[in-house]
C-alpha positions in Angstrom: -18.5 -13.9 -20.5 -15.7 -16.0 -19.0 -14.4 -14.3 -15.8 -12.3 -16.2 -13.3 -12.1 -14.9 -9.8 -9.2 -17.1 -8.7 -5.8 -17.6 -10.2 -5.6 -20.4 -12.9 -2.5 -22.6 -12.9 -3.2 -24.0 -16.3 -0.3 -23.5 -18.8 -2.8 -22.5 -21.4 -5.6 -19.9 -20.9 -7.9 -19.0 -23.8 -8.1 -15.4 -24.8 -11.7 -15.0 -23.7 -10.9 -15.5 -20.0 -9.5 -12.9 -17.6 -8.3 -13.6 -14.1 -8.3 -11.2 -11.1 -4.8 -12.1 -9.8 -1.4 -12.0 -11.3 0.4 -15.4 -10.9 2.9 -14.2 -8.3 1.0 -11.3 -6.8 2.4 -12.2 -3.4 5.6 -10.4 -4.4 3.7 -7.3 -3.5 1.1 -8.6 -1.1 3.2 -10.6 1.3 4.6 -8.3 3.9 8.1 -9.7 3.9 8.4 -9.8 0.1 7.0 -6.3 -0.4 9.7 -4.9 1.8 12.4 -7.1 0.2 11.4 -5.9 -3.3 11.3 -2.2 -2.3 14.8 -2.5 -0.7 16.1 -4.1 -3.9 14.5 -1.4 -6.0 16.3 1.3 -3.9 19.6 -0.4 -4.3 19.2 -0.9 -8.0 18.4 2.8 -8.4 21.5 3.6 -6.4 23.7 1.5 -8.6 22.3 3.3 -11.6 23.0 6.7 -10.0 19.4 7.7 -10.2 18.4 10.9 -8.4 15.5 8.9 -6.9 18.0 7.1 -4.6 19.3 10.4 -3.1 20.0 10.1 0.7 20.2 12.9 3.3 23.0 13.4 5.8 21.6 10.7 8.1 21.5 8.1 5.3 17.7 8.2 4.9 16.3 8.1 1.4 14.9 11.5 0.5 12.4 10.4 -2.1 11.8 6.7 -1.4 11.4 6.7 2.4 7.7 5.6 2.4 7.9 2.3 4.3 8.6 2.1 8.0 11.9 0.5 8.9 11.2 -3.3 8.7 13.1 -6.5 9.4 12.1 -10.1 8.7 12.3 -12.5 11.7 14.1 -14.8 12.4 16.3 -14.1 9.3 17.2 -10.5 10.3 17.2 -10.9 14.0 20.8 -9.9 14.7 20.5 -6.8 12.5 17.2 -5.9 14.2 18.9 -6.2 17.6 21.5 -3.6 16.6 18.8 -1.2 15.5 16.7 -1.8 18.6 19.6 -1.0 20.9 19.9 2.5 19.4 16.6 3.4 21.0 15.8 0.9 23.7 12.2 0.6 24.8 10.9 2.2 21.6 7.8 0.3 20.4 7.9 -2.1 17.4 5.0 -4.0 15.9 5.2 -7.7 15.0 3.1 -9.0 12.1 2.9 -12.5 10.6 4.0 -12.4 7.0 1.1 -14.4 5.6 -2.0 -13.5 7.6 -4.5 -10.7 7.3 -7.3 -8.9 9.3 -5.0 -8.1 12.2 -4.5 -11.8 13.1 -1.3 -12.4 15.1 -0.2 -8.8 15.4 1.2 -7.5 18.7 3.4 -4.7 20.0 6.8 -5.1 21.7 9.3 -2.9 23.4 11.6 -5.4 24.9 13.9 -8.0 23.3 12.7 -10.6 25.7 9.3 -10.4 24.1 10.6 -11.8 20.8 13.0 -14.5 22.2 11.1 -17.1 20.2 12.4 -15.5 17.0 16.0 -15.2 18.2 18.9 -17.3 17.0 21.1 -19.5 19.2 24.8 -18.6 19.5 26.2 -21.8 18.1 24.9 -22.2 14.5 22.6 -19.2 14.0 19.6 -21.6 14.0 16.2 -20.0 14.8 14.8 -21.2 18.2 11.5 -23.0 17.9 10.4 -21.2 14.8 8.8 -22.9 11.8 8.1 -21.4 8.3 4.6 -20.7 9.4 5.9 -18.5 12.2 7.8 -16.1 9.9 7.1 -12.5 11.0 8.2 -9.0 10.1 9.0 -6.5 12.8 8.4 -2.9 11.9 9.1 0.4 13.6 5.8 1.5 15.2 4.5 4.9 14.1 4.4 6.7 17.5 3.1 10.0 16.2 0.1 9.2 14.0 -2.2 11.9 12.8 -5.3 11.7 15.0 -8.8 12.8 14.3 -11.0 13.1 17.4 -8.1 11.7 19.4 -8.3 8.4 17.5 -5.8 6.6 15.2 -6.9 5.7 11.7 -5.5 4.5 8.4 -6.6 4.7 4.8 -7.8 1.9 2.6 -7.2 2.8 -1.1 -8.0 0.8 -4.1 -5.5 0.5 -7.0 -6.3 -1.4 -10.2 -3.4 -2.8 -12.3 -4.2 -4.1 -15.7 -0.6 -4.7 -16.8 2.9 -4.7 -15.4 4.8 -4.6 -18.7 4.0 -1.9 -19.6 2.8 -0.7 -16.2 -0.8 0.5 -16.3 -2.4 1.5 -12.9 -5.6 3.3 -11.9 -6.5 4.9 -8.6 -10.0 4.7 -7.2 -11.4 8.0 -5.7 -13.8 6.4 -3.2 -11.6 4.8 -0.6 -12.2 5.3 3.1 -10.5 5.8 6.5 -10.8 3.1 9.2 -10.8 4.4 12.8 -10.0 2.8 16.1 -12.8 2.8 18.6 -10.7 3.9 21.6 -8.7 7.1 21.8 -5.0 6.8 21.1 -2.6 6.4 24.0 1.1 5.7 23.6 1.7 4.7 27.2 3.1 1.2 27.9 -0.1 0.3 29.8 -2.1 0.4 26.6 0.4 -1.6 24.4 -1.8 -4.7 24.5 -5.0 -2.9 23.8 -5.6 -3.5 20.1 -8.7 -1.3 20.1 -6.2 1.6 20.5 -3.6 0.5 18.0 -5.1 -1.6 15.2 -7.6 -0.1 12.7 -8.8 -3.4 11.2 -12.6 -3.5 11.1 -12.4 -7.3 11.9 -11.0 -6.3 15.3 -12.7 -3.0 16.0 -16.2 -4.4 15.4 -15.8 -6.4 18.6 -15.1 -3.3 20.7 -17.7 -1.8 23.1 -17.5 1.6 21.4 -18.0 0.3 17.8 -20.8 2.1 16.0 -22.8 0.0 13.5 -24.3 3.1 11.7 -21.0 4.4 10.4 -18.8 1.3 11.0 -15.9 3.4 12.2 -15.3 4.6 8.6 -15.0 8.0 7.0 -14.9 8.7 3.3 -11.8 9.9 1.6 -13.8 13.0 0.5 -14.5 13.8 4.2 -10.8 13.3 5.0 -9.7 15.7 2.3 -12.3 18.3 3.4 -11.1 18.0 7.0 -7.4 18.3 6.0 -8.0 21.3 3.8 -9.9 23.0 6.6 -7.3 22.3 9.3 -4.0 22.2 7.4 -4.7 24.0 4.2 -5.2 23.0 0.5 -1.5 23.1 -0.3 -0.6 20.6 2.5 -3.5 18.3 1.5 -2.4 18.3 -2.1 1.2 17.6 -1.1 0.0 14.6 1.0 -2.0 13.1 -1.9 0.9 13.7 -4.3 3.1 11.7 -1.9 0.6 8.9 -1.5 0.3 8.5 -5.2 4.1 8.6 -5.5 4.6 5.8 -3.0 2.0 3.6 -4.7 3.5 4.0 -8.1 7.0 3.2 -6.8 5.8 0.2 -4.9 4.4 -1.1 -8.2 7.6 -0.3 -10.0 9.6 -2.1 -7.3 7.8 -5.4 -8.1 7.6 -4.8 -11.9 10.8 -6.7 -12.7 9.7 -9.8 -10.8 6.0 -9.8 -11.5 4.7 -12.3 -14.1 2.6 -9.9 -16.3 0.2 -12.3 -17.9 -2.1 -10.5 -20.4 -5.1 -12.5 -19.0 -4.6 -11.0 -15.6 -5.6 -7.9 -13.7 -5.6 -7.1 -10.0 -7.3 -4.7 -7.6 -5.1 -4.1 -4.6 -6.1 -2.7 -1.3 -3.4 -0.3 -0.1 -3.2 0.5 3.6 -1.7 3.9 4.2 -1.0 5.6 7.5 -0.4 9.3 8.0 1.8 10.8 10.7 1.3 14.1 12.4 3.6 15.9 9.9 1.3 14.7 7.1 3.8 12.2 5.8 2.2 9.0 4.4 3.6 5.6 5.2 2.8 2.4 3.2 1.9 -0.2 5.7 0.9 -3.1 3.5 -0.9 -4.1 0.3 -3.8 -6.6 0.2 -4.3 -9.0 -2.7 -8.0 -9.6 -2.0 -9.3 -6.5 -0.2 -12.6 -7.3 1.6 -15.7 -6.5 -0.4 -17.9 -7.2 2.6 -20.0 -4.2 3.5 -20.6 -3.0 7.1 -22.8 0.0 6.3 -25.1 1.1 3.5 -22.6 3.6 2.2 -20.0 0.9 2.3 -22.2 -1.4 0.2 -22.8 1.4 -2.4 -19.1 2.2 -2.7 -18.0 -1.4 -3.1 -20.7 -2.2 -5.6 -19.5 0.8 -7.6 -15.9 -0.4 -7.3 -16.7 -3.8 -8.8 -18.8 -2.2 -11.6 -16.0 0.2 -12.5 -13.4 -2.5 -12.5 -15.5 -4.6 -14.9 -16.0 -1.6 -17.2 -12.2 -1.2 -17.5 -11.2 -4.9 -17.6 -14.1 -6.0 -19.9 -15.0 -2.8 -21.9 -18.7 -2.6 -22.8 -19.5 -5.9 -21.1 -18.4 -7.8 -24.2 -16.6 -11.1 -24.3 -13.1 -10.5 -22.9 -10.4 -10.1 -25.5 -6.9 -10.0 -24.0 -5.3 -8.9 -27.2 -6.7 -5.3 -26.9 -4.3 -2.6 -25.9 -5.8 -2.1 -22.4 -6.4 1.7 -22.9 -10.0 2.2 -21.9 -12.1 5.1 -23.1 -12.2 8.0 -20.7 -16.0 7.4 -20.1 -15.2 3.8 -19.0 -13.1 4.8 -16.1 -16.0 5.6 -13.8 -14.5 6.6 -10.4 -11.0 5.5 -11.4 -8.3 8.0 -12.4 -5.2 7.1 -14.4 -2.4 6.8 -11.9 0.4 5.7 -14.2 0.5 4.5 -17.8 4.1 3.6 -18.8 3.2 3.1 -22.4 1.5 6.4 -22.9 4.3 8.2 -21.2 6.9 6.4 -23.3 5.0 7.5 -26.5 4.7 11.0 -25.2 0.9 11.0 -25.1 0.5 12.2 -21.5 -0.7 15.7 -21.0 1.4 18.6 -19.9 0.0 18.3 -16.4 1.1 14.7 -16.3 4.7 15.7 -17.1 4.6 18.2 -14.2 3.6 15.5 -11.7 -0.1 14.9 -12.3 -1.8 12.2 -14.4 -4.7 12.8 -16.7 -7.1 11.9 -13.9 -5.4 14.1 -11.3 -3.3 11.4 -9.6 0.4 11.8 -9.4 2.6 10.1 -12.0 5.6 12.1 -11.0 7.1 13.8 -7.9 5.9 17.2 -8.8 6.0 18.5 -5.2 9.6 17.3 -4.6 11.0 18.4 -8.0 9.9 22.0 -8.1 13.4 23.1 -7.3 14.6 23.2 -10.9 15.1 19.6 -11.8 12.9 18.1 -14.5 10.1 15.9 -13.1 10.2 13.6 -16.1 13.7 12.3 -15.2 12.3 10.5 -12.1 10.8 7.7 -14.3 14.0 6.9 -16.1 
């Protein structure tokens, strides 16, 4: 079996080879490009008069507000300054556009802290900034949902086998990543990354890091906790909105993504939840870590790789990229169908899917938001 684990730049790829990255996957996985594509997607829907682009009285998107307010520096510096001055001293988080594992991330609450990314007054030229220094600055989530007083985020796995038509699968066995130090929003803790960043690559160096559980919690445990503390309806609504945000992030890059039939991709989605149980898409990883830190982690990631192979290369046979990429139900393993544009177009989705749930239980529509009388199916047009 010919399986390539890195992108191939050859103009010709034989039909018995599959590759685990789309050629320009960075349109979704680079922080600045992800935000750019989502903003463009919103504007395109507005021009079309789509109900998806509805705004409230404050100008905020009602259905597509799933990414924190973000600017690219130094390009958007002047626009950012205008926004910053509306709420001086509010915290923002700076992230390099092309790095991972928490490298280069820091919090700011003063304009003087980002003077390096400002523009001079004569020609609008960035001061002492090279292309490698490109950052995004994002409104910091000050009211995250805490468990045991600690901040956490979700790592979810999404498999995409095609962008045209869009075919995406959601993995059930993701996990939560916890900080090792209890959350404190005071200015004195702004530089303490053990309070603010959930990356295991950072937390494992903390004094409170526990090797036995690795600072991780299964998605199953999170759902049980939320049902017990907030109720089943609130938990279901949260996951409906998480699936919704993932599908629309994929649809945002669909027009620009090179959908080579030889390619597939397993993305690592990082989601944060605020105190009101609203999910926020933080970033998408092109090569989520498959390194295990605990025994449970190793079992889960082994299962993830196995299930991906069963979908991408059905039956373990020689890959054939000409097949229709509709795996048998028994081949899905721990994956659920998140969205299948082709099946929806042909009208083959179940009644539950049309009401907001896919065949595997994941949302393919905004069922929760559209139970006020409008037809859920219109959201995908």
